[in-house]
C-alpha positions as a printed Julia matrix, in Angstrom:
370×3 Matrix{Float64}:
  5.01  -28.85  -37.42
  2.86  -26.54  -39.44
  1.74  -23.21  -38.62
 -2.16  -23.89  -39.3
 -2.19  -22.04  -42.55
 -0.62  -24.79  -44.71
  2.49  -27.09  -44.92
  4.85  -24.36  -44.39
  7.0   -24.64  -41.02
  7.39  -22.23  -38.52
 10.83  -20.29  -38.83
 11.74  -20.32  -35.34
 13.24  -22.73  -32.64
 15.22  -22.63  -29.37
 19.01  -22.07  -29.26
 20.59  -25.31  -28.93
 23.7   -23.76  -27.75
 21.92  -22.72  -24.55
 21.54  -26.29  -23.64
 24.95  -26.31  -22.32
 23.88  -24.35  -19.11
 21.44  -26.78  -18.21
 23.94  -28.44  -15.88
 23.83  -25.17  -13.71
 23.57  -24.67   -9.82
 19.77  -23.25  -10.34
 18.8   -26.23  -13.04
 19.84  -28.85  -11.14
 18.56  -27.52   -7.75
 15.23  -27.12   -9.31
 15.33  -30.72  -10.42
 16.33  -31.8    -6.99
 13.52  -29.57   -5.19
 10.86  -31.38   -7.63
 11.71  -34.65   -5.91
 10.59  -33.24   -2.34
  7.91  -35.39   -0.65
  4.83  -33.1    -0.45
  3.52  -35.48    2.42
  6.66  -34.68    4.5
  5.44  -32.24    7.11
  8.9   -31.46    8.26
 10.47  -27.95    7.11
 12.69  -28.31    4.05
 16.39  -27.88    4.95
 18.04  -26.01    2.11
 21.69  -26.75    2.16
 22.32  -26.51   -1.53
 22.16  -22.73   -1.92
 24.83  -20.33   -0.57
 22.47  -17.73   -0.12
 22.09  -16.71    3.72
 19.73  -13.91    3.17
 16.76  -16.23    3.47
 17.4   -16.17    7.46
 17.28  -13.66    9.82
 20.76  -14.22   11.38
 22.26  -13.29    8.22
 21.5    -9.59    7.37
 23.66   -6.82    5.78
 24.57   -3.71    7.95
 21.97   -0.96    8.26
 24.28    1.31    6.39
 23.85   -0.71    3.36
 20.0     0.14    2.85
 20.4     3.38    4.29
 22.94    4.35    1.51
 20.86    2.92   -1.09
 17.79    5.03    0.06
 19.58    8.16    0.35
 20.95    7.61   -3.11
 17.45    7.06   -4.35
 16.05   10.07   -2.52
 18.61   12.28   -3.69
 16.92   11.86   -7.43
 20.57   12.46   -8.79
 20.96    8.44  -10.07
 17.74    7.94  -11.93
 19.05    8.52  -15.59
 20.92    6.29  -17.93
 24.35    5.73  -16.75
 27.4     6.23  -18.9
 28.92    3.22  -20.8
 31.23    2.2   -17.87
 28.66    3.08  -14.98
 28.47    6.15  -12.85
 31.5     7.91  -12.02
 31.14    7.98   -8.2
 30.51    4.23   -8.11
 33.48    3.58  -10.28
 35.51    6.0    -8.24
 34.43    4.11   -4.88
 35.13    0.61   -6.53
 38.68    1.99   -7.49
 39.66    3.38   -4.2
 37.99    0.24   -2.14
 40.31   -2.39   -4.14
 43.49   -0.02   -4.14
 43.71   -0.31   -0.35
 45.12   -3.94   -1.11
 47.45   -2.9    -4.06
 51.1    -1.58   -4.45
 49.7     0.9    -6.98
 46.56    3.2    -7.45
 43.6     2.23   -9.6
 41.97    4.76  -11.61
 37.97    5.08  -11.93
 38.69    4.5   -15.61
 40.11    0.84  -14.65
 36.68    0.13  -13.37
 33.55   -1.0   -15.62
 30.22   -1.72  -13.71
 27.9    -4.74  -14.5
 24.52   -6.17  -13.28
 26.39   -8.32  -11.09
 29.4   -10.57  -11.27
 27.18  -12.8   -13.62
 27.06  -10.27  -16.18
 30.75   -9.49  -15.72
 31.42  -12.78  -16.87
 29.21  -12.54  -19.77
 30.99   -9.64  -20.75
 34.36  -10.63  -20.66
 33.81  -14.24  -22.43
 32.07  -12.42  -24.98
 34.75  -10.19  -25.62
 37.45  -12.77  -25.59
 35.56  -14.95  -27.97
 36.7   -15.54  -31.33
 37.1   -18.41  -33.71
 39.45  -21.39  -32.52
 40.12  -19.47  -29.0
 40.18  -21.5   -25.79
 40.06  -20.44  -22.22
 41.48  -22.3   -19.23
 39.07  -22.96  -16.37
 39.53  -24.51  -12.98
 37.97  -27.83  -12.07
 35.8   -27.86   -9.9
 34.73  -24.24  -10.73
 31.87  -21.85  -11.09
 29.93  -23.16  -13.94
 28.6   -19.66  -15.31
 31.86  -19.58  -17.19
 31.68  -22.79  -18.77
 28.2   -21.93  -19.99
 29.18  -18.6   -21.07
 32.05  -19.98  -22.99
 29.83  -22.44  -24.67
 27.34  -19.96  -25.86
 30.01  -17.64  -27.05
 31.8   -20.58  -29.01
 34.96  -20.35  -26.94
 36.66  -23.61  -26.0
 36.81  -24.44  -22.39
 39.82  -26.35  -21.06
 40.18  -27.3   -17.87
 42.89  -27.57  -15.17
 42.45  -29.5   -12.24
 42.43  -28.32   -8.32
 44.06  -30.67   -5.93
 41.95  -31.76   -2.97
 45.08  -33.27   -1.2
 46.67  -29.96   -1.35
 43.92  -27.59    0.0
 42.27  -27.41   -3.73
 45.35  -25.56   -4.86
 46.05  -25.26   -8.67
 47.61  -28.02  -10.47
 50.21  -25.84  -11.86
 51.85  -28.44  -13.96
 48.91  -28.82  -16.29
 48.52  -25.13  -16.99
 51.32  -24.72  -19.41
 50.49  -28.25  -20.94
 47.08  -26.99  -21.81
 47.84  -23.57  -23.06
 48.65  -23.13  -26.85
 48.65  -20.09  -29.4
 45.17  -19.9   -29.21
 44.65  -19.53  -25.62
 43.15  -16.3   -24.22
 43.1   -16.27  -20.6
 43.06  -18.45  -17.56
 40.59  -18.19  -14.7
 41.37  -17.86  -10.9
 38.83  -18.07   -8.4
 40.07  -16.97   -5.05
 38.52  -17.43   -2.38
 37.3   -20.63   -4.35
 33.69  -21.19   -5.51
 32.82  -24.07   -5.03
 35.6   -25.44   -2.5
 35.77  -22.51   -0.11
 39.83  -22.33    0.14
 41.88  -19.32    0.16
 45.11  -19.44   -1.77
 48.25  -18.53    0.02
 50.34  -15.78   -1.17
 53.19  -18.23   -1.95
 50.73  -20.35   -4.3
 49.53  -17.19   -5.92
 53.25  -16.33   -6.99
 53.35  -19.7    -8.39
 50.15  -19.13  -10.41
 51.75  -15.86  -11.75
 54.84  -17.56  -12.68
 52.99  -20.14  -15.03
 50.97  -17.05  -16.39
 54.5   -15.15  -16.92
 55.7   -18.47  -18.82
 52.46  -18.25  -20.89
 52.49  -14.55  -21.46
 54.45  -15.35  -24.78
 51.33  -16.7   -25.69
 49.22  -13.77  -24.65
 47.72  -15.15  -21.63
 46.39  -13.02  -19.03
 44.66  -13.89  -15.61
 41.04  -13.48  -14.66
 40.68  -13.34  -11.02
 37.0   -13.94   -9.83
 36.97  -12.51   -6.44
 33.24  -12.35   -5.49
 34.32  -13.93   -2.15
 37.18  -11.37   -1.38
 37.96  -11.05    2.21
 35.65  -13.85    3.25
 38.58  -15.59    4.96
 39.08  -17.75    8.1
 41.91  -19.34    9.68
 45.73  -18.62    8.68
 45.52  -17.74    4.97
 44.34  -14.27    4.27
 42.97  -13.27    1.22
 45.47  -11.95   -1.12
 43.94  -10.29   -4.45
 45.59  -11.34   -7.71
 45.88   -7.64   -8.85
 48.99   -7.26   -6.27
 50.91   -9.19   -9.29
 49.37   -6.76  -12.09
 52.84   -5.25  -12.75
 53.88   -9.04  -13.78
 51.03  -10.19  -15.64
 47.76   -8.32  -16.81
 44.86   -9.14  -14.36
 41.21   -8.73  -14.77
 39.46   -8.61  -11.46
 35.62   -9.33  -11.17
 33.81   -8.93   -8.18
 30.57   -7.87   -6.62
 28.84   -6.57   -3.72
 26.45   -9.67   -3.21
 28.66  -11.92   -0.71
 30.69   -9.74    1.37
 27.79   -7.28    1.91
 25.04  -10.08    2.17
 22.96   -8.77   -0.65
 22.99  -11.17   -3.37
 19.79   -9.52   -5.1
 21.32   -6.12   -5.48
 22.84   -6.6    -8.86
 26.05   -4.69   -8.76
 29.27   -6.18   -9.85
 32.64   -4.75  -11.65
 35.26   -5.53  -14.01
 38.72   -4.18  -12.9
 41.73   -3.88  -15.27
 44.68   -4.35  -12.86
 47.44   -3.66  -15.3
 49.78   -0.76  -14.63
 51.75   -1.3   -17.94
 48.91   -0.63  -19.98
 48.83   -4.15  -21.84
 45.12   -4.08  -21.98
 44.83   -0.92  -23.62
 47.45   -1.89  -26.15
 45.74   -4.83  -26.91
 42.44   -3.48  -27.66
 40.8    -5.52  -24.94
 39.57   -2.62  -23.03
 37.93   -1.14  -26.11
 36.16   -4.38  -26.5
 34.67   -4.0   -23.09
 33.53   -0.43  -23.97
 32.0    -1.65  -27.33
 30.2    -4.44  -25.44
 28.92   -2.06  -22.94
 27.58    0.3   -25.58
 25.2    -2.46  -26.99
 24.21   -3.95  -23.68
 21.9    -2.1   -20.71
 21.28   -4.89  -18.88
 30.02  -18.26   -0.75
 32.86  -19.28    1.43
 29.65  -20.58    2.85
 29.6   -24.02    1.8
 31.93  -27.27    1.96
 32.54  -30.23   -0.5
 32.07  -33.69    0.21
 33.13  -36.8    -1.82
 30.5   -39.69   -1.84
 31.85  -43.22   -1.17
 29.44  -44.94   -3.4
 30.82  -48.5    -2.9
 29.47  -47.94    0.73
 25.97  -47.19   -0.5
 23.05  -49.35   -1.53
 20.83  -48.26   -4.37
 22.67  -44.96   -5.13
 23.98  -44.47   -8.63
 25.5   -41.22   -8.63
 25.5   -37.68   -6.58
 22.47  -36.57   -8.82
 20.89  -39.78   -7.41
 21.82  -39.17   -4.02
 20.48  -35.54   -3.77
 17.01  -36.57   -5.58
 16.63  -39.12   -3.13
 17.6   -37.28   -0.06
 15.0   -34.62   -1.01
 12.4   -37.13   -1.28
 13.05  -38.9     1.84
 14.34  -36.27    4.18
 13.35  -33.01    2.72
 16.82  -31.96    2.51
 18.2   -30.21   -0.32
 21.97  -30.41   -1.19
 23.65  -29.55   -4.4
 25.14  -32.4    -6.67
 28.79  -31.8    -7.58
 28.38  -32.56  -11.04
 27.24  -28.8   -11.55
 30.59  -27.61  -10.57
 32.58  -30.37  -12.45
 32.95  -32.6    -9.49
 31.07  -35.67  -10.22
 30.05  -37.7    -7.29
 30.75  -35.16   -4.85
 28.33  -32.91   -2.65
 28.25  -29.05   -2.06
 26.41  -28.59    1.28
 25.98  -24.9     2.5
 26.29  -23.95    5.9
 25.07  -20.41    5.67
 21.84  -21.21    7.46
 20.19  -21.0    10.98
 22.6   -23.19   13.38
 19.4   -25.25   14.56
 18.35  -25.92   10.94
 22.0   -26.67    9.88
 22.13  -29.3    12.52
 18.56  -30.93   11.9
 19.74  -31.2     8.23
 22.86  -32.94    8.77
 21.07  -35.33   11.33
 18.65  -35.98    8.46
 21.38  -36.7     5.93
 23.13  -39.0     8.67
 19.53  -40.84    8.94
 19.55  -41.11    5.14
 23.11  -42.6     5.04
 22.51  -45.28    7.62
 19.09  -46.21    5.6
 21.22  -46.56    2.42
 24.5   -47.99    3.8
 25.4   -51.41    2.45
 24.78  -54.04    5.39
 28.01  -56.02    6.19
């Protein structure tokens, strides 16, 4: 294509590396929404997004907006923040996380970000170097793989075992690691699986990380859903084991306080032995921040395709479900689980019952006849 002034071509184009992020939760959901039948007068049931704030039953405590309003009206926080974030906020995060640790975090261990999404971007960017690789869980949160691809950091996947409550396949981790491995990622409580690791399982994970420590591996613990635990397994933060292996904890206020639109996240070095400082990793975070100023509320369902007529895969299932029943469900391919579905239940109970009823009707319509 010429520029209208002669044969010379335009000197710009899209970044092909960003195509790796097209298989994302938002990207696929937008495609599913596009298949809705506009003539269907029933309300659309959004079971694909884990964002309960659209519904009046799920609202944060009044203390949260009051605190934000008080901070705004104080006129004390309208200036540019320091590199790591506002000192009072860093201190609050350190004190909050330290309640669960056998050691005390310092505000200097905390670096603030515009949500956990930016925290992931920062960490992956700092880790990226030629030939380096990172170990990611499968299924997992697609943002890690997307950022790794953009940063030219090789992603290697270890499996989570559904028959064992989505625990990490520990045997595969050591086999995947080599001299170019920089870190492994643990998401606990898990997104998208919703499981919570037991303390015994976390200790096994540390044993693997300790074995790989000779290769310089540390643990990135994504704890966005921290303390959202139900049943017999209490949430145990990975930072508890920071004296055994360096742990980088990522978190945010989005999920526990039901405010995903409030973009505040953190990167915390849980490392009483000071290994992050010695390696220069902390300096890398500071350097990155100097140049940038920028739920378990779902369940996983596996499709039994041989029992369905005219359904090719999970994406096809979701597209046709949206068109025929006005129900939005997320295809598992977005989190590395082809032919699974992720169904959010963070909506009004009446809508959930209606949505599940429509899914059941859709299934019976497409079930193979005996």
